[in-house]
N, C-alpha and C positions, 0 to 999 in steps of 0.2 A: 447666209445673210443675203446674197445676191438673189436666191429663190425667194425670200421675203420681200426684196425691194421689187422684184419682178411682179408679184402677187399684188403688191400695194398698187403699182402703176396699173395694173390691169384692172383692179377695183376701182381706182380713180376714173380711168378710161369709161369703165361701165357706167359709173355714176353720171358722168359728164354726158354720155349718150342719152342715158335716162331723163336728166333735166332738160336736154335739148328736145326730146320727144314730148315731154310734158308741156313744155312751153310752146312748142309748135301746134299741138292740138288746140291749147286755149287760143293762141293768136289766129291761126289759119281758121278755126271755126267762127271767130269774130269777123275777120276779113281773109278771104281767100286769097288775095295778092298782098298780104303782108310781108314786107321786106324782110329778107333772111338775116339782114343785120339786127333788126328789131327782135327777132326770135332768138338770135345769139345774146343779145344784151339781156333779154329777160331771163335766159337759162344761165345768165352768170358765166360765160365762156367767151373766149376771144374768138376772132374770125378764124384763125389758124386752125384751133381745135374744132370749130364748127364744121369747117370744109373738109377736114380729115376724116369727120364722121360722115358728112352729106356733102358731096362735090357739087349738087345742083338741087332745085326745088323738087323736081320729080323723084330723085332717090329719097329725099326726106318724106314726101307725101306718100310714096309706097311703103316705106319704113314705119310710119305711123299706123297706116292700115295693117300692115302685118304685125306690129307690136300689140295693136288693139285687139285683134283676132285672137293673138297668143294668149294675151291676158284672160280674156272670156274664156277659151277653152281650157286654160289651166287651172281655173277657179272651181270647175266643177267637181274633179277628183278631190281637191282640197276640201270643199264644203261637204262631201260625202264622208270624210275622215271625220268630221267635228260635229254633224249635226245629223239630225233624223232626215230621212230622204226627202220628206215632204217639205221641211223647213229648207234643205239645200237646194231643192229645185226653186222654191218661191225666191230665195235670195239670189240664186244664179240668174233669175229672170230679171230682177232689178239691175244686175250687172250688165246684162245682155241689152236692157233699155238704154243705159248709159253709152254703150257702144254703137246702138242705132241712132243716137242724138249725135255721137261724134261723127259716124259716117255721113249723116244727112248734112251735118254743118260742113263737112269736108267734100260734099258732093262735086263742086265745082273745081276744087282743086285735083280731085282724083281724076276727073274728066279730061282736065288739062294735061295731068301727069300721062294718061294712058290713050289720049286720043289721036296722037301724031301717027303717021304711017311708020310701020317698023318700031313703034315705040313699045315700053314693057306693057306686060298684060296685068291686069287687077288682080292680087290674090284671090284664091278661092276661099270659100265658107267651109271646106270640108272638116277643119279641126273644129269649129264652132257646131256642125251637125253632129259630129260624133260626141261631143260633150253633152248635146242634148240628149243623144241616144243613151248615153250611160245614164243620166240623170232620170230619163224615162224608165229604163230597164230596173233601176233600183226601186223606183216608186212601184211599179208593176209587182216585182217580186216581194214588196212590203205590202201589197194590197191596199196601198193608199190611192191609187188612180185607176180609171178603167183600162182594162187591158187591151193590148193591140194598138196603141198609140204609137205613131212613128214619128222621127224627126220632122218628115215632110208634113205630116198632120199638125204637128206642133207649130212649125214656122207659118202655115197658113193660117192658123188661130191667131197668131200674134201679128199678122201683117199689117194691122192697123198702126203699129209703133212706127213705121215708116211714112205715115200720114201726118205726124205731129211735127210742127215747127220747131227745130232746135233751138231758135232763137226767142222762143215763149216761155212761159213759166210751165215747161213740159213735164215736171215730175208727178203733179197729182194727176195728170190726165193718163200718164203712163201706169202710174200705179194703180188706177182704176182698171185700166184694161188688163193688167196682170192679174187683178183680183178675180175680175171676171172670167179669165181664161182658167185660173185655177179651179174655179168653182166648176166649170165644165169638165176639167179633167178629171175632178174628184167624184162627180155624178156618175154613178153606176160602178164605182170602185168596190171590190169584194169586202174590203174592211169595213167596220162600222163607224163610218163618218161622223154620225150625230154625236157620238162620245168623244170624239177629238177636240182638242183646245182650237179655237180660231187662230189662223195665221196672223 
């Protein structure tokens, strides 16, 4: 019985943490200086619960960044389990675009959290690069994209994402850019692309 109670408490704590992170993304993207008390209220948790998870603003912002990177990275293998490689890549690109807009919206908060002397460093992008590599390899093996594309090539091709204003109606612009990049990736693929259904 104690094991079940402990598991339930851990599950509740995890849900509280995820609610805080989701609320923080919304509030800090809207206003980088949003009060932590407002984030706690939006998440539906008390101040004690909030500060047990995140003792200060810097810890919260860095955890948001790590959490978003993790979500993007973990989406790649999940998509490949349930979709054809080309569809998995395109849907993952949409997820990556949402991350890019979150990152852009939180840029001021991230700079504040990591800018002080001796402060924590910003988490790296290695997991996202690895996820891109996984999807590119799966598509190259399937013959659905041009051979030889690397994660570095891919991120150079989508660099325009970071020029989009996250406070604008960014989705149509990002979708056009992703479609353009997909067209480029498919050009020169060994498979018969003309016969494929459009994405």
